[in-house]
Backbone bond lengths (Angstrom), bond angles and torsions (degrees), N, CA, C in turn:
res aa  C-N    CA-C-N  psi(-1)  N-CA   C-N-CA  omega(-1)  CA-C   N-CA-C  phi
1 M - - - 1.454 - - 1.533 109.38 -
2 I 1.303 117.06 136.18 1.456 122.66 179.90 1.531 108.98 -84.64
3 N 1.323 115.97 131.00 1.466 121.19 176.57 1.524 108.38 -90.24
4 L 1.330 116.88 97.40 1.467 120.87 -179.34 1.518 112.74 -74.30
5 L 1.309 117.45 -10.15 1.455 119.17 -178.42 1.521 112.06 -73.27
6 Q 1.322 118.21 -18.74 1.454 121.04 -179.62 1.525 109.65 -141.01
7 Q 1.303 115.61 70.12 1.452 121.44 -179.72 1.518 109.86 -119.86
8 Q 1.340 114.89 157.39 1.458 120.15 177.58 1.516 108.69 -147.18
9 W 1.328 115.80 137.89 1.453 122.68 177.56 1.514 108.23 -130.53
10 G 1.305 116.97 148.62 1.453 120.92 178.33 1.512 111.75 -130.19
11 Y 1.310 116.39 147.91 1.459 123.23 174.86 1.518 108.31 -151.47
12 K 1.308 114.89 118.91 1.460 121.99 -177.88 1.533 110.15 51.48
13 D 1.335 117.60 -117.99 1.470 120.70 -177.06 1.524 112.92 -96.88
14 F 1.332 117.82 20.48 1.461 120.92 -176.10 1.527 111.80 -125.69
15 V 1.310 114.90 147.88 1.455 122.35 174.45 1.522 107.58 -127.15
16 I 1.310 116.69 136.23 1.463 122.58 172.93 1.516 106.36 -118.32
17 N 1.321 116.83 129.36 1.454 118.73 177.15 1.521 111.02 -140.85
18 T 1.330 114.58 171.46 1.462 121.15 -176.84 1.523 111.43 -114.53
19 T 1.315 116.62 27.24 1.458 121.70 179.81 1.533 109.39 -92.98
20 K 1.323 116.62 109.10 1.478 121.15 -178.24 1.518 112.06 -59.58
21 E 1.326 116.84 -35.70 1.467 120.85 -175.86 1.526 112.73 -63.74
22 E 1.308 117.81 -20.06 1.464 120.55 179.97 1.531 113.19 -88.06
23 L 1.325 117.13 -9.27 1.465 120.03 178.23 1.527 110.41 -67.09
24 D 1.306 116.57 135.90 1.463 121.54 175.50 1.533 106.87 -88.94
25 I 1.327 116.29 96.29 1.460 122.41 -173.54 1.533 110.94 -59.43
26 D 1.320 118.13 -37.65 1.467 120.61 179.36 1.534 111.70 -63.13
27 T 1.329 116.88 -41.04 1.461 120.82 178.48 1.521 110.99 -68.42
28 V 1.337 117.11 -41.95 1.468 121.04 176.58 1.526 109.73 -59.88
29 H 1.318 116.43 -46.19 1.466 120.69 -179.81 1.530 111.71 -61.97
30 Q 1.322 116.06 -44.32 1.469 119.45 -179.24 1.527 110.12 -61.44
31 F 1.326 117.08 -43.55 1.460 119.07 178.64 1.522 111.13 -63.00
32 L 1.326 116.89 -47.52 1.457 120.13 -177.63 1.530 112.34 -63.78
33 S 1.316 116.60 -41.65 1.461 119.19 -174.36 1.529 114.15 -82.60
34 K 1.329 117.59 -21.21 1.465 119.25 -175.27 1.530 114.05 -119.49
35 E 1.323 118.07 -29.04 1.460 120.61 -172.34 1.521 114.18 -106.66
36 S 1.324 118.00 -37.34 1.467 119.12 -174.21 1.524 111.04 -89.61
37 Y 1.302 115.60 141.26 1.463 120.30 179.93 1.523 111.12 -65.52
38 I 1.319 116.53 -44.80 1.461 120.65 -173.71 1.535 112.65 -72.19
39 G 1.316 117.68 -23.93 1.453 120.22 -175.18 1.516 115.61 -99.78
40 R 1.292 118.93 9.73 1.469 121.29 -176.66 1.515 113.09 -60.25
41 K 1.328 117.93 -21.52 1.461 120.58 179.21 1.524 112.07 -81.01
42 A 1.313 117.40 -7.59 1.459 121.40 179.81 1.524 109.32 -84.11
43 S 1.316 116.27 63.96 1.457 120.61 -174.72 1.521 112.52 -77.30
44 Q 1.307 117.28 -22.95 1.461 120.52 179.14 1.522 109.26 -104.06
45 L 1.319 116.24 144.88 1.456 121.83 -178.49 1.525 111.60 -57.52
46 K 1.324 117.75 -38.72 1.471 120.03 -178.52 1.524 111.77 -63.68
47 M 1.338 117.45 -25.68 1.462 120.54 178.06 1.526 111.27 -73.04
48 S 1.325 118.14 -22.55 1.460 121.58 175.81 1.521 110.89 -88.09
49 K 1.320 116.70 -33.13 1.464 121.66 -176.38 1.524 112.65 -77.99
50 K 1.314 118.25 -35.11 1.462 121.86 -175.18 1.535 112.66 -58.69
51 P 1.333 120.01 -47.96 1.471 118.83 178.93 1.536 112.74 -61.26
52 I 1.326 117.40 -35.24 1.462 120.51 178.64 1.526 109.90 -66.02
53 D 1.318 116.81 -43.19 1.464 120.82 179.43 1.519 112.53 -63.04
54 H 1.322 117.37 -30.64 1.463 121.42 -174.82 1.529 113.45 -102.39
55 T 1.318 117.46 11.06 1.452 122.04 179.02 1.522 109.53 -105.47
56 T 1.315 115.98 137.42 1.461 120.71 -179.29 1.519 112.16 -73.27
57 L 1.329 117.58 -38.67 1.455 121.15 -173.00 1.526 110.67 -129.31
58 C 1.325 116.68 118.32 1.468 123.16 176.42 1.523 108.45 -120.89
59 F 1.303 116.06 149.39 1.457 121.06 176.09 1.523 109.18 -118.72
60 G 1.318 116.07 136.87 1.459 121.86 173.80 1.515 108.80 -124.85
61 M 1.308 117.23 139.67 1.469 121.99 178.09 1.521 107.98 -118.23
62 Y 1.318 115.50 129.56 1.462 120.81 -173.26 1.526 109.97 -130.01
63 H 1.321 115.63 137.55 1.456 121.60 174.90 1.523 108.29 -88.87
64 I 1.314 116.39 130.36 1.460 121.02 -179.60 1.521 108.02 -99.21
65 N 1.323 115.97 122.03 1.454 121.22 177.07 1.515 107.42 -87.26
66 K 1.318 116.86 105.22 1.474 121.39 -176.27 1.523 112.10 -73.74
67 D 1.340 118.33 -12.04 1.460 121.27 178.78 1.513 112.18 -78.22
68 M 1.338 117.40 -16.16 1.466 120.52 -179.06 1.522 109.58 -76.42
69 S 1.315 116.19 141.62 1.472 120.61 179.92 1.497 110.19 -98.90
């Protein structure tokens, strides 16, 4: 059985993983409250964090800067 709760995939300069602890909650909140149509009601940070805390599976996508040492 595959454990989707702790998986990671990579492609070129990107990594996708299912580790909630790596999510940048402030960035997620900013996108939801200012950029996304459906999330405009998430004006408080706790309104963005609560669904993440209560969800079994989250995905995060990260750009890897290969120039960093």
